[in-house]
Legacy VTK file of the C-alpha trace (Angstrom):
# vtk DataFile Version 3.0
C-alpha trace
ASCII
DATASET POLYDATA
POINTS 328 float
21.711 -1.223 -19.493
18.552 0.143 -17.889
18.392 3.895 -17.412
15.863 3.398 -14.609
16.245 0.342 -12.399
13.476 -0.601 -9.981
14.449 -2.782 -7.016
11.461 -4.911 -6.022
11.539 -6.379 -2.534
8.181 -8.183 -2.375
5.985 -9.166 -5.335
3.041 -6.985 -4.325
5.293 -3.923 -4.150
5.524 -3.902 -7.927
2.182 -2.050 -7.964
3.909 1.280 -7.316
6.558 0.787 -9.980
4.094 -0.343 -12.632
1.996 2.770 -12.019
5.094 4.946 -12.451
6.678 3.096 -15.351
3.764 3.662 -17.726
4.775 7.332 -17.709
8.528 7.008 -18.327
9.950 7.370 -21.819
13.418 5.920 -21.219
14.665 2.365 -20.883
13.656 0.739 -17.609
13.774 -2.649 -15.920
13.604 -4.234 -12.484
15.654 -6.613 -10.406
14.259 -8.790 -7.616
15.747 -8.043 -4.204
14.359 -11.299 -2.846
13.922 -14.614 -4.629
10.128 -14.504 -4.349
10.057 -11.260 -6.386
11.350 -13.074 -9.466
8.874 -12.972 -12.324
6.465 -10.779 -10.390
5.729 -8.231 -13.129
4.598 -8.669 -16.701
4.596 -4.906 -17.314
8.230 -4.104 -16.545
11.166 -6.027 -18.016
13.040 -8.140 -15.506
16.813 -8.399 -15.505
17.669 -11.944 -14.498
20.157 -12.179 -11.643
21.828 -15.262 -10.245
21.507 -14.175 -6.624
18.803 -11.635 -5.697
20.465 -11.070 -2.316
23.604 -9.739 -4.044
21.952 -6.377 -4.594
25.087 -4.236 -4.723
26.789 -6.508 -7.219
23.664 -6.696 -9.372
23.184 -2.928 -9.473
26.818 -2.294 -10.344
26.739 -4.907 -13.098
23.686 -3.250 -14.652
25.093 0.270 -14.151
21.796 2.229 -14.257
21.415 5.979 -14.130
19.057 5.810 -11.146
17.664 3.172 -8.777
14.116 3.373 -7.419
13.171 1.567 -4.190
9.816 1.494 -2.406
10.583 -0.428 0.751
12.388 0.927 3.804
13.769 -1.992 5.822
17.053 -3.593 4.809
18.661 -0.524 3.308
21.635 -1.036 5.625
22.437 -4.185 3.631
23.325 -2.098 0.575
26.022 0.348 -0.450
25.097 0.932 -4.121
23.535 4.309 -3.254
27.037 5.631 -2.614
27.574 5.434 -6.398
24.092 5.659 -7.906
21.237 8.093 -7.262
18.525 6.417 -5.187
14.902 7.540 -5.328
12.610 6.385 -2.549
8.836 6.206 -2.836
6.673 4.300 -0.398
4.451 1.480 -1.576
1.151 2.923 -0.423
0.949 5.220 2.579
0.145 3.782 6.000
-1.286 6.409 8.287
-1.353 5.128 11.877
1.686 2.884 12.234
4.624 5.222 12.588
5.676 4.795 8.961
6.706 8.425 8.527
9.242 8.163 11.331
10.511 4.782 10.147
11.050 6.060 6.609
12.764 9.201 7.862
15.192 7.353 10.136
16.014 4.416 7.851
16.052 5.857 4.346
16.523 9.567 3.965
20.241 9.780 4.662
20.831 7.438 1.701
18.602 8.905 -1.014
18.855 11.605 -3.628
15.099 12.157 -3.715
12.258 11.175 -1.399
8.852 11.115 -3.080
6.177 11.676 -0.467
2.575 10.528 -0.854
1.288 13.729 0.716
2.175 16.849 2.641
1.927 15.077 5.999
4.743 12.724 5.009
6.686 15.495 3.291
6.745 17.569 6.479
8.289 14.676 8.377
10.738 13.982 5.549
11.905 17.602 5.369
12.556 17.686 9.104
14.716 14.565 8.960
16.369 14.651 5.524
19.831 16.070 4.857
19.704 19.412 3.035
20.794 17.903 -0.301
17.858 15.470 -0.445
15.007 16.560 -2.692
11.587 15.997 -1.100
8.647 16.128 -3.512
4.960 15.431 -2.965
3.709 13.191 -5.775
0.696 11.297 -4.404
0.086 7.542 -4.527
0.680 6.251 -8.075
-1.112 2.931 -7.609
-4.259 4.797 -6.541
-4.534 6.824 -9.770
-6.903 4.245 -11.268
-9.325 4.747 -8.367
-9.886 8.451 -8.981
-13.360 9.139 -10.384
-14.141 5.412 -10.602
-17.909 4.947 -10.279
-19.174 2.978 -7.269
-20.383 -0.453 -8.396
-23.484 -0.513 -6.134
-23.387 -4.309 -6.116
-23.392 -4.878 -2.330
-19.737 -5.867 -2.466
-17.520 -5.272 0.575
-13.735 -5.551 0.727
-11.971 -6.630 3.926
-8.273 -5.645 3.721
-6.519 -5.371 7.106
-2.922 -4.666 8.060
-0.706 -7.720 8.257
-0.685 -9.705 11.484
2.741 -8.658 12.793
2.603 -4.958 11.941
-1.077 -4.667 12.839
-0.477 -6.008 16.326
-3.510 -8.248 16.416
-5.883 -6.423 14.082
-6.092 -9.324 11.621
-6.086 -12.057 14.252
-8.719 -10.272 16.322
-11.151 -9.437 13.526
-10.837 -11.870 10.602
-13.120 -14.602 11.902
-15.734 -12.194 13.250
-15.859 -10.393 9.890
-16.550 -13.691 8.145
-19.350 -14.538 10.542
-20.841 -11.061 10.237
-21.346 -11.562 6.497
-22.211 -15.255 6.534
-25.388 -15.854 4.530
-26.177 -12.152 4.094
-27.089 -10.345 0.886
-23.569 -8.913 0.654
-20.597 -10.343 -1.215
-17.434 -10.159 0.867
-13.992 -10.023 -0.735
-11.672 -11.383 1.953
-8.197 -9.998 1.306
-5.492 -10.700 3.893
-2.159 -8.966 3.515
0.204 -10.844 1.159
2.523 -11.613 4.077
-0.285 -13.401 5.919
-0.859 -15.678 2.929
2.735 -16.820 2.969
4.392 -16.833 6.383
4.393 -15.961 10.064
1.628 -16.274 12.636
-0.889 -14.738 10.252
-0.673 -17.767 7.964
-2.537 -19.952 10.466
-5.332 -17.360 10.645
-5.513 -17.273 6.851
-5.685 -21.042 6.541
-8.454 -21.244 9.143
-10.427 -18.520 7.388
-10.032 -20.180 3.994
-11.592 -23.324 5.440
-14.565 -21.287 6.654
-14.841 -19.391 3.361
-15.230 -22.713 1.560
-18.528 -23.096 3.442
-19.842 -19.609 2.579
-21.336 -18.994 -0.845
-21.183 -15.193 -0.550
-17.536 -14.854 0.523
-14.612 -14.874 -1.915
-10.962 -15.246 -0.974
-9.485 -12.385 -2.996
-6.488 -13.598 -4.982
-6.008 -10.479 -7.107
-2.297 -9.694 -7.156
-2.761 -6.030 -6.221
-5.721 -4.356 -4.487
-6.718 -1.660 -6.979
-9.118 -3.774 -9.026
-10.735 -5.184 -5.888
-11.229 -1.646 -4.646
-12.786 -0.552 -7.918
-15.281 -3.415 -7.575
-16.223 -2.736 -3.933
-18.763 -0.444 -2.309
-17.361 -0.428 1.237
-13.884 -1.067 2.671
-13.337 -2.701 6.054
-9.814 -2.216 7.382
-7.947 -0.828 10.396
-4.890 1.356 9.750
-3.644 -0.427 6.668
-2.087 1.453 3.785
-5.149 0.322 1.854
-7.045 3.151 3.551
-4.976 5.869 1.872
-5.669 4.290 -1.503
-9.359 3.792 -0.709
-9.784 7.468 0.168
-9.357 8.178 -3.552
-12.728 6.496 -4.186
-14.758 8.660 -1.789
-16.694 5.540 -0.748
-17.590 4.491 2.828
-14.855 3.212 5.120
-15.187 1.082 8.249
-12.187 0.865 10.577
-11.915 -1.943 13.099
-10.206 -0.669 16.244
-9.599 -3.996 18.026
-5.795 -3.966 18.056
-3.355 -5.216 20.699
-0.589 -2.633 20.417
-0.686 -0.553 23.624
1.235 2.342 22.066
-0.856 2.649 18.911
-4.304 3.836 18.058
-6.273 3.459 14.855
-6.641 6.954 13.335
-10.375 7.572 13.163
-11.014 8.539 9.566
-14.118 6.537 8.644
-16.802 4.858 10.745
-15.076 3.048 13.615
-16.086 0.052 15.695
-14.542 -2.655 17.853
-17.099 -5.244 16.749
-18.544 -5.276 13.257
-22.291 -5.651 12.788
-24.053 -5.928 9.463
-26.395 -3.075 10.454
-23.485 -0.652 10.234
-22.694 -1.902 6.740
-26.359 -1.490 5.797
-26.410 2.105 7.003
-23.270 3.048 5.112
-24.276 1.230 1.941
-27.748 2.766 1.774
-27.230 6.196 3.346
-23.501 6.906 3.071
-21.393 8.183 5.939
-22.972 10.339 8.670
-22.122 14.036 8.568
-19.765 13.740 11.539
-17.749 11.042 9.762
-17.712 13.085 6.547
-16.311 16.088 8.414
-13.697 13.885 10.072
-12.669 12.425 6.727
-12.381 15.890 5.187
-10.182 17.062 8.062
-7.922 14.050 7.592
-7.718 14.597 3.847
-6.674 18.202 4.419
-3.950 17.139 6.851
-2.699 14.244 4.721
-2.398 16.518 1.705
-2.452 13.665 -0.818
-3.064 14.978 -4.356
-5.914 12.854 -5.695
-6.075 13.973 -9.306
-5.029 10.733 -10.997
-1.613 12.125 -11.943
0.574 10.757 -9.137
2.293 8.313 -11.491
3.146 11.145 -13.879
4.652 13.273 -11.114
6.650 10.374 -9.737
7.956 9.508 -13.211
9.050 13.109 -13.737
11.006 13.067 -10.461
12.636 9.728 -11.250
13.701 10.861 -14.721
14.989 14.118 -13.231
17.363 12.080 -11.053
18.366 9.988 -14.053
19.272 12.993 -16.164
LINES 1 329
328 0 1 2 3 4 5 6 7 8 9 10 11 12 13 14 15 16 17 18 19 20 21 22 23 24 25 26 27 28 29 30 31 32 33 34 35 36 37 38 39 40 41 42 43 44 45 46 47 48 49 50 51 52 53 54 55 56 57 58 59 60 61 62 63 64 65 66 67 68 69 70 71 72 73 74 75 76 77 78 79 80 81 82 83 84 85 86 87 88 89 90 91 92 93 94 95 96 97 98 99 100 101 102 103 104 105 106 107 108 109 110 111 112 113 114 115 116 117 118 119 120 121 122 123 124 125 126 127 128 129 130 131 132 133 134 135 136 137 138 139 140 141 142 143 144 145 146 147 148 149 150 151 152 153 154 155 156 157 158 159 160 161 162 163 164 165 166 167 168 169 170 171 172 173 174 175 176 177 178 179 180 181 182 183 184 185 186 187 188 189 190 191 192 193 194 195 196 197 198 199 200 201 202 203 204 205 206 207 208 209 210 211 212 213 214 215 216 217 218 219 220 221 222 223 224 225 226 227 228 229 230 231 232 233 234 235 236 237 238 239 240 241 242 243 244 245 246 247 248 249 250 251 252 253 254 255 256 257 258 259 260 261 262 263 264 265 266 267 268 269 270 271 272 273 274 275 276 277 278 279 280 281 282 283 284 285 286 287 288 289 290 291 292 293 294 295 296 297 298 299 300 301 302 303 304 305 306 307 308 309 310 311 312 313 314 315 316 317 318 319 320 321 322 323 324 325 326 327
């Protein structure tokens, strides 16, 4: 039996659990909630299940003390939380896509504890959660490794946008132009589409087209790292939109470029870093050599104050403490 049982929905979502699990001192394991999550972690023991879709049956057969989940869609498929404490922690922390409201309306009535990445999320959780739900601000565990990491200063840029469907055009509208912006320049570009856009949906066609172009460019690398933290550690500038990668990247203190060319009429990219509809290499040059302008620095600082994300490298510890508290 596992005292702590992580339920992993998508392979890349293991990043949160691995960052927490290194701080737990009780028996732990994970089950895949989808077939493609099988074998996704070599840091947490996997409990083999015949049918990953049979989540309730699998949880009851294992009989853990607490279940930890970091997705938010599909919770209505389950009933195990009626018998077992459920801790929810988001994988990452998207800022401009309505994720706070989605989490509050889909998850909080089912959980024992909601671990918020920052005060901004916690405020929304407290307003929506039943009075018996514990809301705790822990930070972003997978970003702990980015705190105080020295900038590489190797002219390396990471492009990591929101996935095609959720981003409402951000990836489709910018991917090819980003490639052409860096073609044959002195910069190395790490091209990192969202995991969903490497596997399925309309974003897959964009990814395949871009991979063909990347094969012709000596200074562009299709980033196959399983999780983004190491790619972030190796990069000097991030290019994104309103992806959850931004919240992690803010832990580095390095320049951020946000592409605002999105198709969603009811959404707007939150302006945290330098923003532009059309990327030009001159903007990258300015940020790489001179850092962010004072106006952008002030804007970033205001956002950091509002987000209230503790960036001390101890988010995994705090999350582990909350999970073990629910297991006690």
